[in-house]
C-alpha positions in Angstrom: 0.0 0.0 0.0 1.3 3.5 -0.9 2.1 5.8 2.0 1.5 9.5 1.5 3.5 11.9 3.8 1.5 15.1 4.0 0.5 17.9 6.3 -2.8 19.9 6.6 -2.7 23.6 5.6 0.0 22.9 3.0 0.2 22.4 -0.8 0.4 18.7 -0.1 -3.4 18.8 -0.4 -2.8 18.3 -4.1 -1.6 14.7 -3.5 -4.3 14.0 -0.9 -6.9 14.9 -3.5 -5.0 12.8 -6.0 -5.1 9.7 -3.8 -8.8 10.1 -3.2 -9.4 10.3 -6.9 -7.7 6.9 -7.5 -10.2 5.0 -5.4 -7.3 2.9 -4.1 -6.4 2.3 -0.5 -3.4 4.2 0.8 -2.0 5.2 4.2 -1.7 8.8 5.3 1.4 9.6 7.3 0.6 12.9 9.0 3.8 14.9 9.0 3.8 17.8 11.5 5.8 20.4 9.8 5.1 22.9 12.6 7.1 20.6 14.9 9.9 20.0 12.3 8.9 16.4 11.5 10.0 17.0 7.9 13.6 17.6 9.1 14.2 14.3 10.9 16.7 11.9 9.4 14.0 9.3 8.6 12.0 11.8 6.6 15.0 13.4 4.9 15.9 9.9 3.7 12.6 10.0 1.8 12.7 13.6 0.7 16.1 15.3 1.2 14.5 18.7 0.5 12.6 18.4 3.8 9.2 19.3 2.4 5.8 17.7 2.0 4.4 15.9 0.2 6.4 12.7 -0.3 5.3 9.2 -1.3 6.5 5.7 -0.5 5.5 2.8 -2.8 7.3 -0.2 -1.5 11.0 0.4 -2.0 10.3 3.4 -4.3 10.1 6.9 -2.8 9.6 10.3 -4.5 8.6 13.8 -3.7 7.3 16.9 -5.6 3.5 17.1 -6.0 3.4 17.0 -9.8 5.9 14.1 -9.9 3.8 12.2 -7.4 0.7 12.9 -9.5 2.4 11.6 -12.7 3.7 8.5 -10.9 0.4 7.6 -9.2 -1.7 8.2 -12.4 0.5 5.7 -14.2 0.5 3.2 -11.4 -3.3 3.2 -11.4 -4.3 3.4 -15.0 -7.8 2.2 -14.2 -8.4 5.5 -12.5 -8.0 7.2 -15.9 -6.1 10.2 -14.5 -3.6 10.3 -17.4 -4.0 9.8 -21.2 -2.2 6.6 -22.2 1.2 6.8 -24.0 0.5 7.4 -27.7 -2.7 9.4 -27.1 -2.9 12.7 -28.8 -3.9 14.2 -25.5 -0.6 13.1 -23.9 1.4 16.2 -24.9 -1.3 18.6 -23.5 -1.5 16.6 -20.4 2.2 16.8 -19.7 2.2 20.5 -20.5 -0.4 21.3 -17.9 0.9 18.9 -15.4 4.2 20.7 -15.2 2.7 24.2 -15.9 1.6 24.1 -12.3 4.9 24.0 -10.5 6.8 25.6 -13.4 4.6 28.6 -14.0 1.6 28.9 -11.7 3.4 28.5 -8.4 6.2 31.0 -9.1 3.8 33.4 -10.6 1.6 33.2 -7.5 4.7 34.0 -5.3 5.6 36.9 -7.6 2.1 38.4 -7.3 1.9 37.9 -3.6 5.3 39.4 -2.8 5.1 42.0 -5.6 8.6 41.1 -6.7 9.6 42.6 -10.0 11.2 40.1 -12.2 12.8 40.4 -15.7 10.5 38.2 -17.9 13.6 37.1 -19.8 15.4 35.9 -16.7 12.3 34.3 -14.9 11.7 30.8 -16.0 7.9 31.4 -16.0 8.1 34.6 -17.9 5.8 37.0 -16.1 2.9 36.4 -13.8 0.4 38.3 -15.9 1.1 36.2 -18.9 0.9 33.0 -16.8 -2.6 33.8 -15.6 -3.7 35.1 -19.0 -2.6 31.8 -20.7 -4.4 29.8 -18.1 -7.5 32.0 -18.3 -7.6 31.5 -22.1 -7.4 27.8 -21.8 -10.1 27.5 -19.1 -12.4 30.0 -20.9 -12.8 27.5 -23.7 -15.3 25.7 -21.6 -13.5 22.4 -21.2 -14.9 21.5 -18.7 -11.4 20.2 -18.0 -7.9 21.1 -19.3 -8.1 18.1 -21.7 -11.7 18.8 -22.7 -14.1 16.2 -21.4 -11.4 14.1 -19.7 -10.5 15.0 -16.1 -6.9 14.2 -15.4 -4.1 14.6 -12.8 -3.2 17.8 -14.6 -6.5 19.2 -13.3 -5.6 18.1 -9.8 -2.3 20.1 -10.0 -3.8 23.2 -11.6 -7.1 23.1 -9.8 -5.4 22.7 -6.4 -3.1 25.6 -7.2 -5.9 27.9 -8.2 -8.0 26.9 -5.3 -5.1 27.7 -3.0 -4.1 31.0 -4.6 -7.5 32.4 -5.7 -10.3 30.9 -3.5 -8.6 30.3 -0.2 -5.9 32.9 0.2 -7.0 35.5 -2.5 -3.3 35.9 -3.6 -4.5 36.1 -7.2 -7.5 38.1 -8.4 -10.6 36.0 -9.3 -11.5 35.7 -13.0 -14.8 34.2 -14.4 -13.0 31.2 -15.9 -11.1 30.6 -12.6 -14.3 30.8 -10.6 -16.1 28.3 -12.8 -13.2 25.9 -13.0 -12.5 26.0 -9.2 -16.3 25.4 -8.7 -16.1 22.2 -10.8 -13.0 21.0 -8.9 -14.6 21.7 -5.5 -17.7 19.8 -6.6 -15.8 16.6 -7.2 -16.6 14.0 -4.5 -12.8 13.1 -4.1 -12.0 16.8 -3.5 -14.7 17.0 -0.9 -13.4 13.9 0.8 -9.9 15.3 0.8 -11.1 18.6 2.4 -12.9 16.6 5.1 -9.8 14.5 5.8 -7.6 17.7 5.9 -10.0 19.4 8.3 -10.0 16.3 10.6 -6.3 16.0 10.6 -5.8 19.7 11.2 -8.1 19.6 14.2 -6.3 16.7 15.7 -2.9 18.3 15.1 -3.4 22.1 15.6 -0.5 24.3 14.6 
């Protein structure tokens, strides 16, 4: 059984939602980052960066939310969270899967901190363009990034937007963002993940 190392009130919610979408049993390993549990030698052996989330699957371990999403989606193909290799949707899936950590997250930090970055030097270009590109993709009506097919890419992007726009209001709401986040929040797996997160947070208050 896979073990998910995670912490409430963190971006590791992405992987909690992912595991709930698979419909497969897994073990949650609550990692109290407020107490420094992510800095212990045992945890650093799993993720040397000392961050959550991380995943153990037998002898295999990995970290980084998007990487975990890619790995789990391929380990459980019956969940249909990734287009199969050879599918015409595969390129778009990989693009959006890594657009989250590569563009959305740094753009979110740039907006929140009001840091001025040279678009040529910044790997994500500039924050305004990042959100304009995402807005244009979501405005097409989808309902998901791959059209009718929900995927792990929606978990990565949807979780990031929910965090930045709905919960912490770090990024201004746009109509396409509001509609997309609404569809994500309406998914039963998302709602189960929120309930789990609330329960774990109350049992381990920061």
